N, C-alpha and C positions, 0 to 999 in steps of 0.2 A: 308532430301529431298534436301539439298543444296539450289540452286537458284530456285527450282521448286515452282511455286505459289500454294497456297492453294485455292481451289474453294469453295466459301461460298455462301449460300443462307440465307437471313435474312427475317423475317416475322413479321407483326404487330399482333394485337389482333386476336387470333383464335376464342375465345368465343365458344368453343365446336364443331366448324365445322372442325373436324379433317379429316374426309374422303375427304371433298372438298379440303383441303389444300394438302393432300398427293397425291390426283389425279392430281392436278396441278403440283406438284413437279415431278411426274412420267412423265407427258407430256413434261416438260422442259428437263428432263434427257434423254428422247428418242431423242429429237432434238439436244441437245448440249453436251451430254455425262454426266458421273457421277460427282456429286458434293461430296465434302468431308464431309460437315456438314451443318445442318440447325439450325439457331439461332432464337428463338421465343421470342419477347418482348411483354409486355402488358399481358392481361388475356388470358391464354391458354384454360381454361375450361369454360363451359357454364352453364346456369341456367335451361335450358329446359330438359324435360324428354328425348327428342330425343338426346340431347347432352350427357346425362348420359348413354344412351344405346350405343351410339357410343364408348364412352370411355371404357365401360365394354368389348366390343369386343376386344379391344387391351389388356386389362388386362388379359382376358382369353386366349389370344394367337390365337384367331380366325383371327385376323388381325395383321399385323406387319408394323411398319413404314419403308418406303423404303430408309431411310437415317438416319444417326446418328443425332438425334434431341436433342437440349439442350434448356430448357425452364426456364423462370424466375418464381418466386413464386407469391403468391396471391397479388392482388392489391385491394381486397375488402374482408370484413370479411366472406362473404358467400362462398368464394373460398378456405378458409384456410383448410377445411376438406380434400382437395385433396393432401395436402403436409404433410406427416408423420414426417418429420424431418426438422429442421431449417438449418441443415448443408448440405443439398443436398443428393440425392440418386437416384438410377435408379428406375423409377416408373413402367416401363415395358420394354420389349426388345426394344432397340434402342431409347427410350425416357428417358432422364435424366433431373432431376430437379437440377439446378446448386447450389441453396442454397440462403440464405437471402442476403449474400454479400461475395465476395471473388475474387480469381484469378484462372483461369483455363488455364493451359499451355498444348497445344497439342504436339504430337510426333514431329511435324514439327518445334516446337519452337514458334508457334503462341500464343501470350499472350492475353487472354480475361479477362478483369475485368468486374464485374457485381454487380448490386444492385437491389434487388426485391422490389416491393411495392411502397408505397407513403411516403412522408415526414411526420413524426409524428406530431400530433397536441397536444399531451399530453404525459406525462411520468408517469408511464411506458407505452411504446408504444404497441399498439395492434399488433397481430402476422402478419398483412398484411402491417405493416409500418416499416420504418427505422428511426434511430436517428443520431444525429451528432457523437455519440460514435461509431456507426457502420461504418460510413464513415472514421473516424479517424483511426480505426483499419484496414481498407482496405488500406488507403493511406500511413500510416507511414512506414510499412516495405518496400514498393516500393520506395518511394522518399528518404529514408534515405541512399540509395546506391548512391555513387558518379557516377556510370555508368548509372543511370536511365535517359532515354531520353523520355520515354512515353510508352504507351501500344498500341498494334495493334488495339484492338477493345474494346469499352466500351458499355455494354448493361445496360440500365436503363428502368424501367417501365415509369417513368415520364420524361417529357421534361426538359431540363435545362432552367431555367428562363432567358429571355433576349437573347436567342441564335440568334434572328433575328437582333440584333443591328449591324449596319454597313453593313448589308447584305440585301438580298431579304426578303420580308415579307410573312409569312404563312397565309393561309386562316383560322385562328382561332381567338378566342377572346384573344388577348395578355394581357389584363388586368388581367385575372385569370389563364392563362396557365403557367404551369411549376413550378419547385422547385428551390429556391435559393441555397439550399444545393447541388443539382445536378449540377448547374452551377459552383459552387466552386469546386466540384469534377472533372468536366471536365477540368477546368483550370489547376488543379494540375496534373492530369493524362495524359493530352495531347494525347488523343486517335487519331489514324489515321482515324478511323471510329467510330462514335457514333450513336447507334440506340435506338429509343424510340417509344412508341405508346400511347395508352389511349385517344388520342384526336380525333380519327376517321378521321384523316387527313393525306394526303401524302405531305411531305415537304422536299425538298432537298435544304439545305442551301448552298450558295456559300462556297467554301473552305476558311478557315481562317488560318492565320499564328500564330505560337506560339513564335515569337520573335519580338522585337521592331526594326523596320527598322533603319539602320544606327547607332544603339546603341548596338545591340547584334548580335552574330554570328547566321547565318541562321539555323533554325530548320525545321523539317517536318511540313506539313500542316495537318489540321484536317477537316474532313467532318462530318456534322451532317445530319442524314436522319431519318425522322419520317415516319412510315408506317401506312396505314389505316387498317381497319378490314377485315378479310377474307370474300370474297363473298359479299362485301358491295354493296347496290343498285346503288350507284353513280359510281361504277366501278373505284374507286380510287385505286391507286397502293398499294398493300399490300405485294408484294414479290419483293425482290431486290437481284440480282445476281452480284457477283464481284469476281475477282481474287486478291489475296494479297500475296506478298512474306514477310514472317515474318521479322520484324525489325532487329532481331539479325543476320540474314544472308544477309541482303540487303546492298549493297555498300553504304557507307555514302553519297557520292556525289549524288547518285540516290535518296536517302531518302529525302534530303533537297531541291530537285528541286521544284520551285514554279510555279504553274499553272498561266496562264494569268489573270484569274478572281479571284485570291486570295484577300481576304479582311483583314481588321484589326481584331484582336481577340475580339469577342463580350463580353468577360468576363473581359477584362482589365478595370480597374477603374482609372479615373483621380483622382487627389487630391481632387477635388470637390465632388467625389462620394465615398470617403472613408467611410462615415457613412453607406452607403448602403452595402459596402463590409463587414464591421464589422457585419452587421446583418445577412449576408448569408454565411460567412466564418466559417465553422464548426471547423476549426483548431485553431481559435484565440479567442473563446468565449465559455461561458457556453450556454447551450441550452435555447432558448427563445420560447414563444408561436409563432407559425408560422404566426399567423395573423399580427404580428408586422413587419415581414421581408420586406413587400412591402408597408409600409406607404408612401403615395404619397407626397413627399417633395415639389412638385411644386404647390400644390393646392392653397396655400396662394398667391404665386406669380401670378398665373393666374387670381385670383379674384381681388387682390388689384391693380394690374397694369392697369386694365381696367378703373378704376375710374367710370365715369358715363356711360360706354359703356354697351353693351348688357350683360345680366346676364348669367353666366356659370351654366349649370345644376348641381344639387347636386350630389356629389360622393357617397352619401348614407352611408350604414353601414360599408363599408370596411375601413373607416377612424377611426371608433369609438375606436378601441383598441389602436391607436397611438396618440390620441388627447392630452395626457399629455406631448408629446414631441413637441418642437418648430420646425415648418417647416423651412427649409433653404430658405432664401430669396436671390435674387440677390443683389449685392452690390448697395448701394445708391449713386447717383451722388453727387459730392462735390459742384456743383452749378447748374444753369439752364441747362437743357438738351433739345435739339431740337428734340430728337428722342424717348424719353420715352413716351409711348402712354398716360400715365396718367399726363404728364407734361403740364402745361398751354402754354408752348412755342411750342408744336408740332402743325404743320399745318395740321389739320385733313382733310381738303378738298383734300389733296393729297393721302389719304388712299384709297386703292381699295379693300382690303380684310383683315379680322381680324380672326386669328385662336385662339387657346388656349394659345400658347406660343410665336407666331410670327405674324407679319403682313406685308402686301405688301403696298408699296407707290410708286407713280410716282416720279422719280428722279427730283429734282428741277434743271432746266437748263439742261435737259437730252440731251444726244447725239442724240437720235431718239425719236419719240413719244412713242415707246414701251420700253424705258429704265426705269427699275424699281429697287427698293431696297427691299431686304428681311431684316427685322429688328426684333430683339427680343423685345417683349412687355416690359419686365423688363430691368433693366440697366446692360448690359454686354459690356465689352470693345472689345472683339474679339471672334472669333469662338472657340479658345482654352479655353476660360473661360466658355463656355456653359455647362449646365447640359445635361444629355443624353436625357431627354424629349424634350428640346428645339432643340437639334441636329436632333432628329427624325422628328419633324415637319418642320424644315428647309429643310430637305431632301425631304419631301413631296411637299413643295412649289417649290423646284428646279425641281422636276419631272413634276409637273403641268405646270410650265413655259416652260419647254422643249417641252412638247406636244403642248402647245399654240403656241409657235414660229414656230414649225414644220408645223402647219396648215397654217401659214402665209408664208411659204417658207423661213424661217429664221433659222439660227443656233444660239446656246446660248453660250455666253461667260460670266463667272462669275469672279469677282476679289474682293479682300479685301486688304485694306491698314491699317495695325495695327501700325500706326505711327502718332503722333500728332492728335489723335482722341480719344474721350472718350466713344462713343457709337458705337457698331458694325454696320457697313453698308455694307452689301453684295451687291455689284453692279452687276446687271444682264443686259447685253446689247445684243440685237439681231443683227446679221449680215446677210444680205440677202445671201442665198446659191449661187446665180448666180454671186455674187461679188467676193468671194474668198473661198478657201477650208480651212478646219481646219489646214492643214499643213502650209498654207500661214499665217494664224493668229499666229500660234506658231512661225514661223520664224520671223514675225514682232516683237513679244515680245523679242525674242532672240537677234535680230540685234540691236534693240533700247537699250536693256540692255547693250550690249557690247559697244555701243557708249557712254553710261554713265558710263562705267567701272564697271558694276555690273555683277555678275555671277548668272544667273538664273539656278536653279537646278531642274531637272526633278525628281519627286518622284513617286513611284509605284502607280498604280490605286488602289482604295479602301483603300489607306493608311490614317489612322487617323492623322490629322494635329497635334493633341495633343502630339503624340509620337515624333515629330520633333521639335516643338516649344513650350516649357513649358510656362505656363501663365506668362505674363510680357515681353515676347520676342517681340521686334518690328520686323515685317515682312511684305512682300508683297506676295500675293498668287493669282494664276490664275487657273481656272478650265475650260477646253475646252469641247466641246460637245462630243468628242471622249472618254472622261474619263481621258485624259492626264492632269497632274497637274504640274505647275511650281511654284517654291518657291524661295524667296530671303530673307535671314536674314539681315535686315537693320543694318548697322554698325554705321555710323554717320549721314550723310546727305542723304536725299532721295527726289527726285522731287515729290511734292505732287500730281501733275496731271499726273503722269507717265502712269497709266492705261488708262486714257482718251486719252492721247497723242498718244499712240500706236493704239488704236481703231479708232481714228479720222484721222490717217495718210493716205497718198495716197495708201499705201499697203493694207489697210483694207476698211474703210468706205469712205475715200477720202473727209473728211469734216474738214480740219485742223483748220478752224476758230472756230470750236466748242470745241476745246481741253480744254478750260477753262470754267467751268460751269457759272461763273459770267458774261461771254459774251453772255450767252444763256438765260438769264432771261426772263420770260413771265409775263404778267399782271395777277392779281388774277383771272380775268374772263377767260383768256386763260388757266390757270392751271386747273380751275374747269371744263372747257369743255373737256380738255385732260383727266382728271381723270374720268369723267363721261363716256366717250367713251370707255376708256380702261377697266373700271369696267364692262361695258356691254359685251365687247368682251371676257373678261377673264371668265365671269360667268360660261360657260359650263365646265370649267376646275377647278373651285374653289371648293375644297373639304370642305372648312370651312362652 
């Protein structure tokens, strides 16, 4: 087919509503022309007598699928009876069961990898489940080739665990959603499109990159799309149409083009998350009971760091299987710390919100009355040292603050100085929208950096800072409300008040006398009043 795109439809759980699905497909094809194939993830068959009768019509030949349809296997024990072979077979004309796991390559060269069912909870695995051995058998022949770049499409019944990291969040319970093995599979196979179902939700994650910025050569991006159930009452999207030119025939420069909204890879693990990686990477370990894969390493940190603060609700039975392992704690300070929430030195009257892993506090000697700090409850030195749970909550606080400032006619500027500091302080400063634009603020940082003979580097939106600055690296970092990010790797000397000086300058807030926080100190009573007012104002935006 050369450069001719393949026209593909993907569908979520059918659950026996086969006539409804094919009627919808026929309507689409009348409007937009014929598609080449339909890929169904999740449960294809249903449990009702009506669903059984519909299927028999296709088996007898009374009805015929209007498109070549490829389906995954059973995701529950009661559906196993519909699949006579684990290796895949044609169930009836135009409807093919792909198999338990494998790779299907079409005449066009389109490569589709697939895994049916759910992650096994025991060995030997039931017929509707897969094990680490299944995934290893799928991955090894593909990745052992030096020419392997990824697959065009990956089909899995289950979601990959943690796919929402660094991206937009789905409307599902992320505590229990997805498989760690599938996440590891997606990381290794680098699919351009990955489809899953079973959660009854429609979720299109922002595209993510498969390389480390500034360290590896560019690779193609991946898109994860979860689809809802056919004919669901909430009218959530269950059918997805797209065109794709197979990777093997696509020009390499076209393949690696990065969309503007691309994010960091959700499955990349920092060194602090290696223990999590070992529990979910099927290629580096013997199989373990799946209940241990997602033991919450942050539980102890959240409880202990609060000291006498409000009690965290119990996490219940999901921790029981992992209790023999010691949870990972954040590093402990070498001396008194003014920002650890459990520390006697912390000035608790400045605190305006407490989450599970982070808290908000009014900045001491702030540039403006709405100048706040986002701080981890436990002792972490910088953003790049944070565990994924703390990063997630920090992102939620950022989003809440942006909304809060927007309601006040202000734009949000964040900066961090990881230099001559022992506890992470993410400074969040609002700038009135009628004072200057985001471009003005960016230019002010660039100009002042040049004056100080520093080269601020712009890094791509959604880039994970951990990929650019390994733990221990001194740096200065700015995040603008447009999503633009500026980064400077500190060499020897760095002006400690640089961030404040830029924002206090005539080009931005025009309050140069407030560049040094020590010159802006308030009395205890003034600080308490400022905190009380800000706490009340922020309350409608406070998710904690």
